[in-house]
VEXBA-632711 format. One record per atom (N, C-alpha, C): x, y, z. Coordinates in steps of 0.001 Angstrom, whole numbers, plus 500000, padded with zeros to 6 digits. Example, Ala and Ser with C-alpha at 12.3 -4.5 7.8 and 13.67 -1.06 7.14 Angstrom:
! residues 2
513190494310507800/512300495500507800/513200496700507800/512850497750507080/513670498940507140/512900500030507870/
***
This chain:
! residues 274
738260592474542107/738155591700540874/737216590512541049/737418589726542105/736603588536542318/735139588848542484/734811589841543305/733417590182543531/732770590742542273/733519591532541481/732970592079540244/732611590963539270/733453589936539207/733152588803538330/731902588077538790/731778587843540079/730605587165540626/729346587964540329/729383589279540557/728243590150540274/727890590120538790/728898590145537927/728666590119536484/727953588833536077/728429587704536564/727821586422536224/726367586361536701/726110586890537894/724757586876538431/723834587771537616/724384588873537109/723559589836536405/723143589424535013/723904588546534374/723612588212532979/722723586990532818/722488586242533871/721782584975533660/720789584632534763/720183585613535396/719196585324536434/717982584626535826/717463583630536540/716290582894536083/715531582382537297/714351581836537055/713563581316538160/712840580045537771/712492579231538779/711800577975538513/710950577592539716/709707577219539446/708826576704540496/709103575214540669/709569574826541846/709893573420542091/708803572729542905/707898573506543469/706672573039544103/705674574184543967/704399573916544214/703378574938543972/703667576243544697/704254576162545877/704512577354546671/705995577516547010/706857576946546167/708305577072546345/708914577469545002/709502578660544962/710061579207543726/711529579530543957/712393578952543112/713839579136543254/714302580243542310/714980581236542865/715598582309542098/717065581948541897/717467581777540654/718809581290540341/719638582414539735/720678582836540463/721573583893539993/722923583325539539/722893582104539020/724068581390538506/725036580979539620/725528581956540371/726512581644541405/725874581392542763/724581581694542907/723884581517544177/722385581525543905/721603580972544839/720149580996544703/719503581665545907/718238582032545729/717373582475546817/716028581788546587/715107581873547542/713827581185547403/712664582069547851/711551581934547150/710272582509547559/709394581365548056/708938581460549296/708114580405549890/706727580946550199/705682580186549806/704319580573550114/703619581195548916/702317581488549106/701539582124548051/700785583340548610/699697583120549333/698969584265549894/699829584997550921/700463584246551787/701503584784552669/702815584162552229/703855584959552139/705095584432551603/706299585076552281/707440584413552156/708700584929552682/709785584781551606/710830585559551771/712017585440550926/713131584824551761/713771583803551222/714909583174551889/716181583603551159/717009584393551838/718244584967551302/717930585977550195/718940586786549844/718675587902548926/719686588007547792/720499586983547586/721439587026546490/722507588091546656/723009588555545519/724076589554545500/723493590960545422/724383591944545419/723931593332545444/723078593691544234/723384593105543084/722624593419541884/721448592465541646/721076591673542666/719972590719542537/718611591338542831/718567592505543446/717300593098543895/716330593308542736/716825593804541610/715954594104540476/715200592859540022/715904591741539890/715247590519539440/714295589976540510/714686590071541777/713802589638542856/712500590419542817/712584591736542715/711381592588542688/710531592310541451/711176592095540320/710456591770539088/709686590459539246/710331589453539808/709691588152539991/708556588230541001/708788588949542086/707744589125543107/706514589805542512/706721590826541685/705602591539541068/704774590610540186/705438589738539443/704734588793538578/704025587713539386/704654587277540460/704129586128541204/703081586512542242/703266587652542893/702394588012544011/701644589335543817/702051590153542884/701458591476542732/702436592554543136/702427593655542388/703453594688542546/703512595267543945/702359595392544609/702324596042545920/702571595069547067/702676593789546773/702783592792547827/704185592790548440/704237592587549756/705510592473550475/705484591177551266/706653590598551529/706690589340552277/706385589531553757/706130588409554422/705999588431555878/707344588784556522/708406588481555826/709746588772556319/710777588149555408/712034588368555747/713159587775555035/713911586874556011/714165585637555599/714920584691556399/716328584581555814/717332584691556647/718706584527556195/719253583181556659/719744582385555709/720420581152556117/721720581490556837/722358582596556440/723548583131557098/723876584468556433/724979585098556841/725225586462556419/726326586688555422/726792585667554723/727833585884553722/727331586789552602/728266587446551927/727943588513550977/726985588085549865/727050586823549435/726194586376548337/724800585977548806/724527586148550087/723204585860550641/722513587116551178/723294588163551428/722726589407551977/722951590602551054/723389590349549822/723784591449548953/722699592473548688/721434592022548552/720340592929548216/719475593298549411/719863592869550596/718921592952551705/718592594383552116/719561595272552114/719274596632552556/718302597331551616/718471597120550333/717557597727549366/716156597152549511/716046595836549684/714738595200549798/714027595599551086/714770595677552184/714161596094553452/713670597538553366/714429598368552693/714020599768552517/712713599867551737/712545599011550748/711327599024549929/710152598395550665/710385597254551308/709306596480551901/709024596812553366/710024597285554088/709877597570555521/709386596335556280/710142595247556181/709779593983556825/710915593521557723/710623592639558694/711683592131559570/712591591142558854/713807591018559389/714787590049558897/715093589074560029/714950587788559773/715148586762560792/716427585984560532/717162585709561602/718388584927561506/718657584250562841/719551583274562827/719949582596564062/720758583553564933/720595583456566233/721261584379567151/722785584324567031/723343583157566653/724799583047566529/725338583807565323/724454584194564421/724875584959563243/724788586468563487/724209586871564621/723973588290564891/725233589154564864/726372588692565397/727552589568565349/727918590020563936/727646589158562948/727981589475561562/726897590308560885/725734590397561522/724598591113560946/724265592390561705/725082592703562697/724874593924563475/726114594809563483/727039594547562562/728211595388562418/729293595172563454/729221594097564220/730168593901565317/731381593050564932/731189592066564064/732260591121563750/732307590866562248/733504590901561676/733678590579560260/733928589085560095/733496588554558974/733839587175558641/735327587082558292/735929585914558464/737310585730557995/737379585883556475/738533586266555993/738747586304554551/738640584891553972/738267584801552700/738244583518552035/739634582897551980/739663581576551988/740941580844551990/741228580316550578/742204580894549876/742474580473548501/743236579163548393/743685578611549516/744506577397549476/743696576116549484/742375576222549619/741563575021549799/741356574245548507/741534574930547352/741257574275546077/741932575073544967/742157574419543838/742808575090542709/741829575825541806/740517575689542066/739506576342541246/739560577862541355/739135578557540277/739249580005540210/738420580709541281/737213580205541565/736378580851542578/737049580780543940/737672579650544242/738414579536545497/739614580477545505/740335580538544411/741539581376544342/741206582863544500/740024583271544033/739621584675544133/738978585011545480/738739584015546318/737912584214547514/738412585278548493/739723585545548617/740130586626549527/739644588003549089/739226588141547822/738749589436547334/737258589634547560/736550588593548018/735107588717548213/734822589560549461/733710590306549483/733369591089550675/733257590206551910/733856590639553010/733795589839554238/733403590670555448/733233591963555273/732891592811556414/731420592631556785/731126592820558046/729762592647558535/728870593784558036/727571593550558074/726603594598557777/725785594858559029/725124595992559094/724354596348560281/722866596385559953/722159595339560405/720715595240560218/719984595360561550/720612596017562517/720092596060563883/718645596539563949/718272597464563098/716935598059563166/715825597095562770/716169596061562002/715134595151561498/715390593695561879/716526593403562499/716930592023562760/716190591437563959/715661590214563778/714933589517564832/715468588087564926/715654587609566138/716140586245566358/715065585231565991/715451584194565283/714512583122564977/714014582468566260/712734582095566328/712195581459567532/712957580194567898/713159579983569182/713928578822569638/713225577499569364/711902577532569136/711168576281568900/711306575779567465/712097576464566646/712325576020565281/711300576492564274/710313577259564712/709275577724563795/709775578871562922/709092579081561812/709372580174560892/708196581140560947/708385582363561414/707274583327561499/706569583504560153/705250583303560171/704452583469558968/704373582249558078/705115581198558390/705153579986557571/705027578764558476/703812578382558822/703615577369559861/704064575973559450/704144575679558155/704561574338557711/706070574144557749/706820575245557834/708275575180557755/708912575299559132/710068574679559292/710859574860560498/712312575085560097/713060575718560983/714478575926560700/715312574906561479/716427574527560869/717357573550561439/718725574216561546/719377574094562698/720696574696562883/721743573800562238/722167574159561043/723166573381560296/724483574159560322/725082574215561476/726283574996561686/727493574365560999/728589575092560963/729822574604560359/730314575553559294/729460575843558317/729835576838557307/730008578192557983/729037578569558807/729159579700559738/728551579267561064/728766580051562094/728267579696563430/726746579595563472/726086580510562781/724629580570562865/723928580121561601/724564579295560799/723951578843559555/722723577985559842/721657578209559077/720451577391559199/720029576856557839/719240575789557875/718519575284556714/717040575288557068/716180575184556076/714736575164556285/714172573842555783/713193573290556526/712658571974556191/711152571971556343/710467571351555356/709020571151555438/708747569661555422/708206569161556506/708077567721556682/707043567095555761/705962567801555431/704874567170554680/705308566690553298/706252567384552664/706771566911551383/708290566759551401/708871566915552582/710287566671552833/711199567487551918/710839568759551777/711673569688551024/712638570370551985/713905570391551627/714936571039552427/715584572152551624/715589573357552177/716377574455551636/717681574451552405/718759574039551739/720001573707552431/720888574900552719/720663576054552032/721631577133552163/722989576643551689/724026576923552475/725378576472552129/725816575265552955/724871574568553594/725243573374554360/725817572303553445/725313572256552205/725879571386551192/725702572051549836/726427571570548849/726305572064547487/726088570889546546/725530571166545368/725400570109544359/726204570456543116/727212571288543299/728197571569542262/729545571767542952/730597571729542199/731912572022542775/732048573541542826/731627574128543922/731512575572544018/732852576297543930/733922575598544179/735241576215544101/735703576445542657/735034575779541702/735432575829540295/734484576700539485/735009577674538765/734174578550537947/733464577776536842/734149576858536189/733534576090535110/732389575227535618/732567574609536774/731498573789537344/730281574637537671/730508575833538182/729408576728538517/728675577185537257/729424577588536237/728813578096535010/728016577029534274/728536575810534236/727883574747533480/727036573828534357/726885574203535630/726031573458536564/726379571973536600/727670571685536614/728089570295536702/727704569720538057/727056568563538029/726569567961539262/727716567329540034/727846567726541288/728970567250542102/728608567543543558/727947566600544208/727512566877545581/728722566988546506/728673567980547370/729776568207548295/729228568881549545/730144569174550450/729775569919551646/729663571395551322/729811572258552311/729712573690552077/730900574214551274/730759575398550658/731898575988549932/733128576039550825/734197575414550380/735363575217551243/736036576525551656/736073577475550738/736868578688550958/736289579618552017/735022579419552396/734409580274553421/733846579475554591/734224578216554725/733695577380555809/734598577466557032/733976577683558198/734755577936559410/735108576681560194/734259575622560128/734498574443560956/733977573203560228/734893572423559693/734490571263558898/733968570119559757/734399570030560997/733854569001561884/732358569248562111/732005570489562416/730586570819562610/729812570697561303/730452571044560205/729795570908558908/729456569452558611/730348568543558991/730092567113558809/728896566668559642/728805567134560873/727668566778561725/726365567311561136/726426568476560507/725229569042559889/724769568212558700/725702567677557932/725350566795556824/724655565542557343/725143564999558434/724512563823559035/723104564152559503/722918565336560063/721584565767560504/720636565867559305/721128566424558208/720301566530557002/719904565142556502/720834564213556493/720517562856556042/719439562222556922/719502562468558234/718509561920559157/717110562462558878/717018563648558318/715718564221557952/715098563495556764/715922562762556013/715468561995554847/714712562873553849/715339563932553368/714633564827552441/714384564159551096/713285564574550442/712973564117549093/713403565137548047/713652566361548493/714147567410547607/715095568294548393/716246568587547826/717190569525548435/717407570682547470/717208571890547975/717456573111547213/718702573752547801/719840573645547126/721068574233547648/721194575687547208/722019576435547895/722320577793547440/723289577790546271/723986576672546078/724952576556544987/724757575212544306/724296575245543056/724067574015542318/722599573811541992/722297572653541391/720939572321540976/720146571689542109/718833571815542019/717932571097542916/718116569601542674/718126568824543752/718310567377543641/717157566675544355/716638565597543756/715453564933544290/715575563419544262/714672562766544999/714425561336544883/715613560423545111/715657559358544331/716690558335544508/718094558897544296/718234559792543326/719546560397543083/720013561151544321/719101561891544944/719439562623546160/719866561667547266/719091560622547495/719415559676548563/720782559031548333/721037558655547094/722315558028546758/723484558993547006/723339560225546539/724419561200546676/724619561619548126/723518561728548864/723629562130550260/724301561037551080/723941559788550820/724613558680551501/726112558687551206/726450558914549943/727858558928549555/728598560059550248/727959561225550344/728586562370550999/728821562094552484/727841561521553146/727992561211554570/729124560211554785/729202559202553934/730193558140554118/731600558541553675/731690559620552893/732995560019552356/733251561514552561/732721562060553637/732763563506553827/734186564053553812/735086563425554535/736450563936554620/737113563967553250/736907562932552465/737514562854551132/736890563869550169/735564564030550244/734850564873549283/734877566347549666/734628566634550935/734273567997551342/735355568755552094/736367568069552551/737361568725553401/738636568993552597/739149570225552615/740393570521551894/741546569647552394/742450569339551497/743581568482551866/744473569112552925/744452570442553018/745300571118554009/744597571308555349/743430570678555530/742665570792556772/742651569450557487/743162569417558691/743273568163559444/742053567978560338/740929567652559701/739676567550560413/739706566458561483/740381565345561209/740371564216562140/741132564505563414/741959565566563414/742715565906564611/742007566929565489/740838567389565011/740077568335565827/739280567587566868/739171568094568073/738360567421569090/736903567469568747/736214566396568980/734755566367568766/734075567140569887/732951567781569511/732208568565570512/731525567618571496/
***
């Protein structure tokens, strides 16, 4: 039931927006993906299972029908980020890059934990145990991201290990204009609430609570993002946030992380620091 609702919402309202000359956000209501570059380009995440059609349509308009990316970058392997990947890889025949710590979930070896419905009273959180959590097998095309932080085919971008939501979660950062693709390291909506997601209510928070594995590490990742001093943050859940509003909200999130981002039933302060 939960996954069908998520797929339905994504299917009825897909849209896109260019937020920089070579950065295009694909918005599937409940999650986003990104197209980076122009002559050479990559896809960051792949949305849900029914997102492929809109991705291919947008790519054809933006780059040409026969064009394929240099590769696909995964911020992590949760179902709303890898839903269309097998279909797209079959069409494009391109490599898929991810952090090595995410490999068990992307090679069919380890399943993600079920969603935790106790973290919030919102409908999306309550439905989370019904979301797909089994691993997928991308062994034939999966490549480990370079240890130096570079992004193959995109020399201006680097990846940042923003762990906590998952073991191998990454964000992408371009220093020249300080654009950050946050993945699920943070959100700019209350992702646990269906109404907040549908109406894009602005509410900066940490990662989606119902699928986050380690809130202590997630807090450290938020601090790392703040240190990067981004001028634009593109989250996987919520609206793009920029400028003074971003700085204000990010400072507030860092200073109030436990209150804002951590479920009341999670005793983050009692966990040992790494």
